[in-house]
PDB file of N, CA, C and O in Angstrom:
ATOM      1  N   MET A   1     144.742  90.522 185.444  1.00  0.00           N
ATOM      2  CA  MET A   1     145.431  89.122 185.977  1.00  0.00           C
ATOM      3  C   MET A   1     146.013  88.099 184.759  1.00  0.00           C
ATOM      4  O   MET A   1     145.243  87.282 184.255  1.00  0.00           O
ATOM      5  N   PRO A   2     147.142  88.178 184.405  1.00  0.00           N
ATOM      6  CA  PRO A   2     147.089  87.176 183.498  1.00  0.00           C
ATOM      7  C   PRO A   2     146.998  85.761 183.979  1.00  0.00           C
ATOM      8  O   PRO A   2     147.058  85.418 185.160  1.00  0.00           O
ATOM      9  N   ILE A   3     146.848  84.974 182.943  1.00  0.00           N
ATOM     10  CA  ILE A   3     146.694  83.461 182.686  1.00  0.00           C
ATOM     11  C   ILE A   3     148.183  82.827 182.310  1.00  0.00           C
ATOM     12  O   ILE A   3     148.807  83.081 181.280  1.00  0.00           O
ATOM     13  N   TYR A   4     148.530  82.109 183.182  1.00  0.00           N
ATOM     14  CA  TYR A   4     150.241  81.857 182.814  1.00  0.00           C
ATOM     15  C   TYR A   4     149.870  80.067 182.594  1.00  0.00           C
ATOM     16  O   TYR A   4     149.233  79.345 183.361  1.00  0.00           O
ATOM     17  N   GLU A   5     150.584  79.673 181.148  1.00  0.00           N
ATOM     18  CA  GLU A   5     150.316  78.313 180.787  1.00  0.00           C
ATOM     19  C   GLU A   5     152.316  77.807 181.424  1.00  0.00           C
ATOM     20  O   GLU A   5     153.417  78.287 181.153  1.00  0.00           O
ATOM     21  N   TYR A   6     151.779  76.469 182.462  1.00  0.00           N
ATOM     22  CA  TYR A   6     153.335  75.770 182.763  1.00  0.00           C
ATOM     23  C   TYR A   6     153.068  74.165 182.276  1.00  0.00           C
ATOM     24  O   TYR A   6     152.094  73.620 181.756  1.00  0.00           O
ATOM     25  N   VAL A   7     154.403  73.672 182.698  1.00  0.00           N
ATOM     26  CA  VAL A   7     154.645  72.088 182.356  1.00  0.00           C
ATOM     27  C   VAL A   7     155.359  71.849 183.458  1.00  0.00           C
ATOM     28  O   VAL A   7     156.383  72.519 183.596  1.00  0.00           O
ATOM     29  N   CYS A   8     155.088  71.085 184.261  1.00  0.00           N
ATOM     30  CA  CYS A   8     155.669  70.046 185.414  1.00  0.00           C
ATOM     31  C   CYS A   8     156.708  69.766 185.309  1.00  0.00           C
ATOM     32  O   CYS A   8     156.778  68.810 184.537  1.00  0.00           O
ATOM     33  N   ASP A   9     157.748  70.093 185.701  1.00  0.00           N
ATOM     34  CA  ASP A   9     159.739  69.244 185.720  1.00  0.00           C
ATOM     35  C   ASP A   9     159.326  67.753 185.813  1.00  0.00           C
ATOM     36  O   ASP A   9     159.713  66.760 185.197  1.00  0.00           O
ATOM     37  N   SER A  10     158.369  67.942 186.833  1.00  0.00           N
ATOM     38  CA  SER A  10     158.500  66.318 187.644  1.00  0.00           C
ATOM     39  C   SER A  10     157.855  65.453 186.541  1.00  0.00           C
ATOM     40  O   SER A  10     158.549  64.779 185.780  1.00  0.00           O
ATOM     41  N   CYS A  11     156.514  65.491 186.475  1.00  0.00           N
ATOM     42  CA  CYS A  11     155.481  64.578 186.091  1.00  0.00           C
ATOM     43  C   CYS A  11     154.936  65.044 184.814  1.00  0.00           C
ATOM     44  O   CYS A  11     153.853  64.565 184.480  1.00  0.00           O
ATOM     45  N   GLU A  12     155.647  66.120 183.840  1.00  0.00           N
ATOM     46  CA  GLU A  12     155.305  66.776 182.867  1.00  0.00           C
ATOM     47  C   GLU A  12     153.618  67.099 182.522  1.00  0.00           C
ATOM     48  O   GLU A  12     153.230  67.193 181.357  1.00  0.00           O
ATOM     49  N   THR A  13     152.709  67.248 183.680  1.00  0.00           N
ATOM     50  CA  THR A  13     151.490  67.793 183.848  1.00  0.00           C
ATOM     51  C   THR A  13     151.587  68.818 183.258  1.00  0.00           C
ATOM     52  O   THR A  13     152.701  69.334 183.347  1.00  0.00           O
ATOM     53  N   ARG A  14     150.373  69.693 182.286  1.00  0.00           N
ATOM     54  CA  ARG A  14     150.565  70.566 181.617  1.00  0.00           C
ATOM     55  C   ARG A  14     149.157  71.343 182.510  1.00  0.00           C
ATOM     56  O   ARG A  14     148.204  70.613 182.782  1.00  0.00           O
ATOM     57  N   PHE A  15     149.116  72.777 182.909  1.00  0.00           N
ATOM     58  CA  PHE A  15     148.244  73.299 183.942  1.00  0.00           C
ATOM     59  C   PHE A  15     148.510  74.923 183.714  1.00  0.00           C
ATOM     60  O   PHE A  15     149.570  75.302 183.216  1.00  0.00           O
ATOM     61  N   GLU A  16     147.327  75.982 184.171  1.00  0.00           N
ATOM     62  CA  GLU A  16     147.183  76.858 183.906  1.00  0.00           C
ATOM     63  C   GLU A  16     146.964  77.524 185.339  1.00  0.00           C
ATOM     64  O   GLU A  16     146.352  77.186 186.352  1.00  0.00           O
ATOM     65  N   LYS A  17     147.515  78.306 185.076  1.00  0.00           N
ATOM     66  CA  LYS A  17     147.341  79.472 187.089  1.00  0.00           C
ATOM     67  C   LYS A  17     147.538  80.826 186.551  1.00  0.00           C
ATOM     68  O   LYS A  17     148.349  81.301 185.757  1.00  0.00           O
ATOM     69  N   ILE A  18     146.507  81.326 187.255  1.00  0.00           N
ATOM     70  CA  ILE A  18     146.108  83.198 187.796  1.00  0.00           C
ATOM     71  C   ILE A  18     147.581  83.449 188.405  1.00  0.00           C
ATOM     72  O   ILE A  18     148.186  82.760 189.226  1.00  0.00           O
ATOM     73  N   VAL A  19     147.940  84.524 187.826  1.00  0.00           N
ATOM     74  CA  VAL A  19     149.204  84.893 188.357  1.00  0.00           C
ATOM     75  C   VAL A  19     148.921  86.244 188.840  1.00  0.00           C
ATOM     76  O   VAL A  19     148.410  87.023 188.036  1.00  0.00           O
ATOM     77  N   ILE A  20     149.202  86.690 190.162  1.00  0.00           N
ATOM     78  CA  ILE A  20     148.958  87.926 190.726  1.00  0.00           C
ATOM     79  C   ILE A  20     150.016  88.641 190.935  1.00  0.00           C
ATOM     80  O   ILE A  20     150.023  89.858 190.751  1.00  0.00           O
ATOM     81  N   ASN A  21     151.057  87.954 191.353  1.00  0.00           N
ATOM     82  CA  ASN A  21     152.300  88.675 191.191  1.00  0.00           C
ATOM     83  C   ASN A  21     153.570  87.502 190.825  1.00  0.00           C
ATOM     84  O   ASN A  21     153.379  86.340 191.183  1.00  0.00           O
ATOM     85  N   LYS A  22     154.504  87.765 190.302  1.00  0.00           N
ATOM     86  CA  LYS A  22     155.539  87.457 190.035  1.00  0.00           C
ATOM     87  C   LYS A  22     156.241  86.462 191.450  1.00  0.00           C
ATOM     88  O   LYS A  22     156.775  85.391 191.164  1.00  0.00           O
ATOM     89  N   GLN A  23     156.190  86.850 192.719  1.00  0.00           N
ATOM     90  CA  GLN A  23     156.419  86.268 193.493  1.00  0.00           C
ATOM     91  C   GLN A  23     155.447  84.950 194.130  1.00  0.00           C
ATOM     92  O   GLN A  23     155.703  84.145 195.026  1.00  0.00           O
ATOM     93  N   GLN A  24     154.407  85.089 193.380  1.00  0.00           N
ATOM     94  CA  GLN A  24     153.081  83.831 193.568  1.00  0.00           C
ATOM     95  C   GLN A  24     154.285  82.609 193.711  1.00  0.00           C
ATOM     96  O   GLN A  24     155.410  82.673 193.217  1.00  0.00           O
ATOM     97  N   GLU A  25     153.683  81.388 194.592  1.00  0.00           N
ATOM     98  CA  GLU A  25     154.159  80.385 194.337  1.00  0.00           C
ATOM     99  C   GLU A  25     153.379  79.810 193.468  1.00  0.00           C
ATOM    100  O   GLU A  25     152.222  80.159 193.235  1.00  0.00           O
ATOM    101  N   ILE A  26     154.026  78.812 192.895  1.00  0.00           N
ATOM    102  CA  ILE A  26     153.163  77.834 192.104  1.00  0.00           C
ATOM    103  C   ILE A  26     153.286  76.566 191.976  1.00  0.00           C
ATOM    104  O   ILE A  26     154.389  76.311 191.493  1.00  0.00           O
ATOM    105  N   ALA A  27     152.527  75.432 192.228  1.00  0.00           N
ATOM    106  CA  ALA A  27     152.517  73.984 192.315  1.00  0.00           C
ATOM    107  C   ALA A  27     152.185  73.276 191.120  1.00  0.00           C
ATOM    108  O   ALA A  27     151.821  73.958 190.162  1.00  0.00           O
ATOM    109  N   CYS A  28     152.234  72.242 191.019  1.00  0.00           N
ATOM    110  CA  CYS A  28     151.541  71.174 189.999  1.00  0.00           C
ATOM    111  C   CYS A  28     150.293  70.597 190.673  1.00  0.00           C
ATOM    112  O   CYS A  28     150.459  70.188 191.822  1.00  0.00           O
ATOM    113  N   PRO A  29     149.003  70.496 190.111  1.00  0.00           N
ATOM    114  CA  PRO A  29     148.373  70.426 190.483  1.00  0.00           C
ATOM    115  C   PRO A  29     148.168  68.858 190.889  1.00  0.00           C
ATOM    116  O   PRO A  29     147.374  68.572 191.785  1.00  0.00           O
ATOM    117  N   ASN A  30     148.903  67.864 190.208  1.00  0.00           N
ATOM    118  CA  ASN A  30     148.976  66.559 190.011  1.00  0.00           C
ATOM    119  C   ASN A  30     149.782  65.859 190.635  1.00  0.00           C
ATOM    120  O   ASN A  30     149.599  64.672 190.906  1.00  0.00           O
ATOM    121  N   CYS A  31     150.897  66.613 190.972  1.00  0.00           N
ATOM    122  CA  CYS A  31     151.956  65.947 191.917  1.00  0.00           C
ATOM    123  C   CYS A  31     152.657  66.728 193.103  1.00  0.00           C
ATOM    124  O   CYS A  31     153.503  66.336 193.907  1.00  0.00           O
ATOM    125  N   ALA A  32     151.937  68.158 192.935  1.00  0.00           N
ATOM    126  CA  ALA A  32     152.650  69.453 194.004  1.00  0.00           C
ATOM    127  C   ALA A  32     154.174  69.691 193.866  1.00  0.00           C
ATOM    128  O   ALA A  32     154.836  70.283 194.718  1.00  0.00           O
ATOM    129  N   SER A  33     154.552  69.300 192.991  1.00  0.00           N
ATOM    130  CA  SER A  33     155.778  70.223 192.908  1.00  0.00           C
ATOM    131  C   SER A  33     155.750  71.214 192.412  1.00  0.00           C
ATOM    132  O   SER A  33     154.907  71.504 191.563  1.00  0.00           O
ATOM    133  N   ARG A  34     156.844  72.144 192.889  1.00  0.00           N
ATOM    134  CA  ARG A  34     156.856  73.419 193.145  1.00  0.00           C
ATOM    135  C   ARG A  34     158.052  73.900 191.761  1.00  0.00           C
ATOM    136  O   ARG A  34     158.542  75.030 191.780  1.00  0.00           O
ATOM    137  N   LYS A  35     158.393  72.941 190.681  1.00  0.00           N
ATOM    138  CA  LYS A  35     159.408  73.026 189.825  1.00  0.00           C
ATOM    139  C   LYS A  35     158.286  72.889 188.768  1.00  0.00           C
ATOM    140  O   LYS A  35     157.644  71.842 188.690  1.00  0.00           O
ATOM    141  N   ALA A  36     158.002  74.141 187.799  1.00  0.00           N
ATOM    142  CA  ALA A  36     157.419  74.051 186.456  1.00  0.00           C
ATOM    143  C   ALA A  36     158.169  74.852 185.413  1.00  0.00           C
ATOM    144  O   ALA A  36     159.097  75.522 185.866  1.00  0.00           O
ATOM    145  N   THR A  37     157.954  74.920 184.091  1.00  0.00           N
ATOM    146  CA  THR A  37     158.190  75.436 183.137  1.00  0.00           C
ATOM    147  C   THR A  37     157.393  76.384 182.533  1.00  0.00           C
ATOM    148  O   THR A  37     156.926  75.700 181.622  1.00  0.00           O
ATOM    149  N   ILE A  38     156.845  77.625 182.384  1.00  0.00           N
ATOM    150  CA  ILE A  38     156.215  78.597 181.732  1.00  0.00           C
ATOM    151  C   ILE A  38     156.287  78.148 180.493  1.00  0.00           C
ATOM    152  O   ILE A  38     157.388  77.965 179.976  1.00  0.00           O
ATOM    153  N   GLN A  39     155.108  77.899 179.817  1.00  0.00           N
ATOM    154  CA  GLN A  39     155.130  77.870 178.204  1.00  0.00           C
ATOM    155  C   GLN A  39     154.606  79.064 177.692  1.00  0.00           C
ATOM    156  O   GLN A  39     153.766  79.732 178.294  1.00  0.00           O
ATOM    157  N   LEU A  40     155.237  79.451 176.227  1.00  0.00           N
ATOM    158  CA  LEU A  40     154.688  80.597 175.460  1.00  0.00           C
ATOM    159  C   LEU A  40     153.626  80.182 174.950  1.00  0.00           C
ATOM    160  O   LEU A  40     153.461  79.158 174.287  1.00  0.00           O
ATOM    161  N   SER A  41     152.700  81.158 175.318  1.00  0.00           N
ATOM    162  CA  SER A  41     151.440  81.024 175.022  1.00  0.00           C
ATOM    163  C   SER A  41     151.048  82.115 173.708  1.00  0.00           C
ATOM    164  O   SER A  41     151.389  83.295 173.628  1.00  0.00           O
ATOM    165  N   VAL A  42     150.440  81.532 172.978  1.00  0.00           N
ATOM    166  CA  VAL A  42     149.870  82.980 171.841  1.00  0.00           C
ATOM    167  C   VAL A  42     148.830  84.081 172.352  1.00  0.00           C
ATOM    168  O   VAL A  42     148.838  85.299 172.176  1.00  0.00           O
ATOM    169  N   PHE A  43     148.153  83.462 172.873  1.00  0.00           N
ATOM    170  CA  PHE A  43     147.244  84.514 174.102  1.00  0.00           C
ATOM    171  C   PHE A  43     147.950  85.784 175.074  1.00  0.00           C
ATOM    172  O   PHE A  43     147.580  86.817 175.633  1.00  0.00           O
ATOM    173  N   ALA A  44     149.261  84.955 174.875  1.00  0.00           N
ATOM    174  CA  ALA A  44     149.777  86.134 176.183  1.00  0.00           C
ATOM    175  C   ALA A  44     151.225  87.328 175.040  1.00  0.00           C
ATOM    176  O   ALA A  44     152.112  88.105 175.394  1.00  0.00           O
ATOM    177  N   THR A  45     150.838  86.948 173.967  1.00  0.00           N
ATOM    178  CA  THR A  45     151.746  87.940 173.202  1.00  0.00           C
ATOM    179  C   THR A  45     150.877  89.212 173.006  1.00  0.00           C
ATOM    180  O   THR A  45     149.669  89.272 172.776  1.00  0.00           O
ATOM    181  N   ALA A  46     151.815  90.254 173.157  1.00  0.00           N
ATOM    182  CA  ALA A  46     151.371  91.444 172.872  1.00  0.00           C
ATOM    183  C   ALA A  46     151.069  91.831 171.385  1.00  0.00           C
ATOM    184  O   ALA A  46     151.402  91.090 170.460  1.00  0.00           O
ATOM    185  N   GLY A  47     150.560  92.771 171.236  1.00  0.00           N
ATOM    186  CA  GLY A  47     150.177  93.056 169.786  1.00  0.00           C
ATOM    187  C   GLY A  47     149.296  94.195 169.694  1.00  0.00           C
ATOM    188  O   GLY A  47     148.346  94.313 170.467  1.00  0.00           O
ATOM    189  N   ASN A  48     149.581  95.132 168.698  1.00  0.00           N
ATOM    190  CA  ASN A  48     148.409  96.092 168.559  1.00  0.00           C
ATOM    191  C   ASN A  48     146.933  96.039 167.735  1.00  0.00           C
ATOM    192  O   ASN A  48     146.186  96.993 167.513  1.00  0.00           O
ATOM    193  N   GLY A  49     146.746  94.608 167.348  1.00  0.00           N
ATOM    194  CA  GLY A  49     145.633  94.076 166.763  1.00  0.00           C
ATOM    195  C   GLY A  49     145.387  94.362 165.406  1.00  0.00           C
ATOM    196  O   GLY A  49     144.234  94.218 164.998  1.00  0.00           O
ATOM    197  N   ALA A  50     146.380  94.789 164.542  1.00  0.00           N
ATOM    198  CA  ALA A  50     146.557  94.987 163.325  1.00  0.00           C
ATOM    199  C   ALA A  50     147.094  93.791 162.422  1.00  0.00           C
ATOM    200  O   ALA A  50     147.928  92.990 162.843  1.00  0.00           O
ATOM    201  N   SER A  51     146.501  93.736 161.042  1.00  0.00           N
ATOM    202  CA  SER A  51     146.680  92.560 160.289  1.00  0.00           C
ATOM    203  C   SER A  51     147.623  92.752 159.861  1.00  0.00           C
ATOM    204  O   SER A  51     147.959  93.927 160.004  1.00  0.00           O
ATOM    205  N   ALA A  52     148.735  91.783 159.038  1.00  0.00           N
ATOM    206  CA  ALA A  52     149.864  91.876 158.760  1.00  0.00           C
ATOM    207  C   ALA A  52     149.148  92.546 157.188  1.00  0.00           C
ATOM    208  O   ALA A  52     149.775  93.361 156.512  1.00  0.00           O
ATOM    209  N   LYS A  53     147.741  92.026 156.791  1.00  0.00           N
ATOM    210  CA  LYS A  53     147.793  92.290 155.626  1.00  0.00           C
ATOM    211  C   LYS A  53     146.367  93.532 155.486  1.00  0.00           C
ATOM    212  O   LYS A  53     145.187  93.264 155.713  1.00  0.00           O
ATOM    213  N   SER A  54     146.678  94.295 155.242  1.00  0.00           N
ATOM    214  CA  SER A  54     146.209  95.783 155.734  1.00  0.00           C
ATOM    215  C   SER A  54     144.806  95.806 154.673  1.00  0.00           C
ATOM    216  O   SER A  54     143.869  96.459 155.131  1.00  0.00           O
ATOM    217  N   THR A  55     144.661  95.404 153.826  1.00  0.00           N
ATOM    218  CA  THR A  55     143.372  95.474 153.226  1.00  0.00           C
ATOM    219  C   THR A  55     142.200  94.397 153.355  1.00  0.00           C
ATOM    220  O   THR A  55     142.474  93.215 153.564  1.00  0.00           O
ATOM    221  N   PRO A  56     141.018  94.797 153.236  1.00  0.00           N
ATOM    222  CA  PRO A  56     140.049  93.719 154.124  1.00  0.00           C
ATOM    223  C   PRO A  56     140.555  92.077 152.617  1.00  0.00           C
ATOM    224  O   PRO A  56     141.274  92.150 151.620  1.00  0.00           O
ATOM    225  N   SER A  57     139.908  91.106 153.080  1.00  0.00           N
ATOM    226  CA  SER A  57     139.872  89.944 151.975  1.00  0.00           C
ATOM    227  C   SER A  57     138.651  89.880 151.420  1.00  0.00           C
ATOM    228  O   SER A  57     137.740  90.554 151.901  1.00  0.00           O
ATOM    229  N   SER A  58     138.408  88.920 150.135  1.00  0.00           N
ATOM    230  CA  SER A  58     137.136  89.107 149.618  1.00  0.00           C
ATOM    231  C   SER A  58     136.504  87.919 150.007  1.00  0.00           C
ATOM    232  O   SER A  58     136.302  86.939 149.290  1.00  0.00           O
ATOM    233  N   GLY A  59     136.098  88.115 151.603  1.00  0.00           N
ATOM    234  CA  GLY A  59     135.427  86.830 151.725  1.00  0.00           C
ATOM    235  C   GLY A  59     134.293  87.363 152.568  1.00  0.00           C
ATOM    236  O   GLY A  59     133.809  86.864 153.584  1.00  0.00           O
ATOM    237  N   GLY A  60     133.916  88.655 151.842  1.00  0.00           N
ATOM    238  CA  GLY A  60     132.515  89.070 152.623  1.00  0.00           C
ATOM    239  C   GLY A  60     133.080  90.227 153.326  1.00  0.00           C
ATOM    240  O   GLY A  60     134.273  90.468 153.511  1.00  0.00           O
ATOM    241  N   GLY A  61     131.920  91.001 153.742  1.00  0.00           N
ATOM    242  CA  GLY A  61     132.302  92.255 155.130  1.00  0.00           C
ATOM    243  C   GLY A  61     132.264  91.705 156.576  1.00  0.00           C
ATOM    244  O   GLY A  61     131.302  91.197 157.152  1.00  0.00           O
ATOM    245  N   GLY A  62     133.610  91.930 157.072  1.00  0.00           N
ATOM    246  CA  GLY A  62     133.659  91.478 158.437  1.00  0.00           C
ATOM    247  C   GLY A  62     133.611  90.200 158.931  1.00  0.00           C
ATOM    248  O   GLY A  62     133.609  89.173 158.251  1.00  0.00           O
ATOM    249  N   GLY A  63     133.572  90.279 160.099  1.00  0.00           N
ATOM    250  CA  GLY A  63     133.429  88.799 160.768  1.00  0.00           C
ATOM    251  C   GLY A  63     134.529  87.846 160.331  1.00  0.00           C
ATOM    252  O   GLY A  63     135.104  87.887 159.243  1.00  0.00           O
ATOM    253  N   CYS A  64     134.760  86.939 161.367  1.00  0.00           N
ATOM    254  CA  CYS A  64     136.274  86.311 161.460  1.00  0.00           C
ATOM    255  C   CYS A  64     135.957  85.767 159.845  1.00  0.00           C
ATOM    256  O   CYS A  64     134.882  85.457 159.331  1.00  0.00           O
ATOM    257  N   CYS A  65     137.150  85.783 159.353  1.00  0.00           N
ATOM    258  CA  CYS A  65     137.932  85.090 157.664  1.00  0.00           C
ATOM    259  C   CYS A  65     136.935  86.327 156.918  1.00  0.00           C
ATOM    260  O   CYS A  65     136.877  86.158 155.700  1.00  0.00           O
ATOM    261  N   GLY A  66     136.393  87.152 157.259  1.00  0.00           N
ATOM    262  CA  GLY A  66     135.944  88.045 156.391  1.00  0.00           C
ATOM    263  C   GLY A  66     136.882  89.409 156.341  1.00  0.00           C
ATOM    264  O   GLY A  66     136.376  90.326 155.694  1.00  0.00           O
ATOM    265  N   GLY A  67     137.868  89.611 156.790  1.00  0.00           N
ATOM    266  CA  GLY A  67     138.806  90.833 157.179  1.00  0.00           C
ATOM    267  C   GLY A  67     138.995  91.448 158.144  1.00  0.00           C
ATOM    268  O   GLY A  67     139.970  92.179 158.316  1.00  0.00           O
ATOM    269  N   GLY A  68     138.064  91.251 158.964  1.00  0.00           N
ATOM    270  CA  GLY A  68     137.989  91.827 160.314  1.00  0.00           C
ATOM    271  C   GLY A  68     138.513  91.553 161.822  1.00  0.00           C
ATOM    272  O   GLY A  68     138.357  92.197 162.860  1.00  0.00           O
ATOM    273  N   CYS A  69     139.271  90.213 161.506  1.00  0.00           N
ATOM    274  CA  CYS A  69     139.206  89.743 162.727  1.00  0.00           C
ATOM    275  C   CYS A  69     140.884  89.315 163.087  1.00  0.00           C
ATOM    276  O   CYS A  69     141.433  88.806 164.064  1.00  0.00           O
ATOM    277  N   ALA A  70     141.275  89.724 161.981  1.00  0.00           N
ATOM    278  CA  ALA A  70     143.354  89.439 161.828  1.00  0.00           C
ATOM    279  C   ALA A  70     143.427  88.489 162.003  1.00  0.00           C
ATOM    280  O   ALA A  70     144.285  88.349 162.874  1.00  0.00           O
ATOM    281  N   CYS A  71     142.791  86.999 161.527  1.00  0.00           N
ATOM    282  CA  CYS A  71     143.151  85.507 162.034  1.00  0.00           C
ATOM    283  C   CYS A  71     144.275  85.179 160.493  1.00  0.00           C
ATOM    284  O   CYS A  71     144.861  84.096 160.497  1.00  0.00           O
ATOM    285  N   HIS A  72     144.490  86.079 159.342  1.00  0.00           N
ATOM    286  CA  HIS A  72     144.955  85.869 158.768  1.00  0.00           C
ATOM    287  C   HIS A  72     146.277  86.636 158.155  1.00  0.00           C
ATOM    288  O   HIS A  72     146.901  86.137 157.219  1.00  0.00           O
TER     289      HIS A  72
END
């Protein structure tokens, strides 16, 4: 089940919602408005897990920023 991020069109409150299906109604937790804009989330993007840089960095073996986490 994906978690989507929204911004309320009425009061500009930012909130997250687990969405079971596309027809599910969402409402702002602050003002109860049903008008919200979905936000682009880095965590919601698809990818194959490969880094743009295919060779390990010189920061040591593995671990974050050591070449294995694809954060660069």
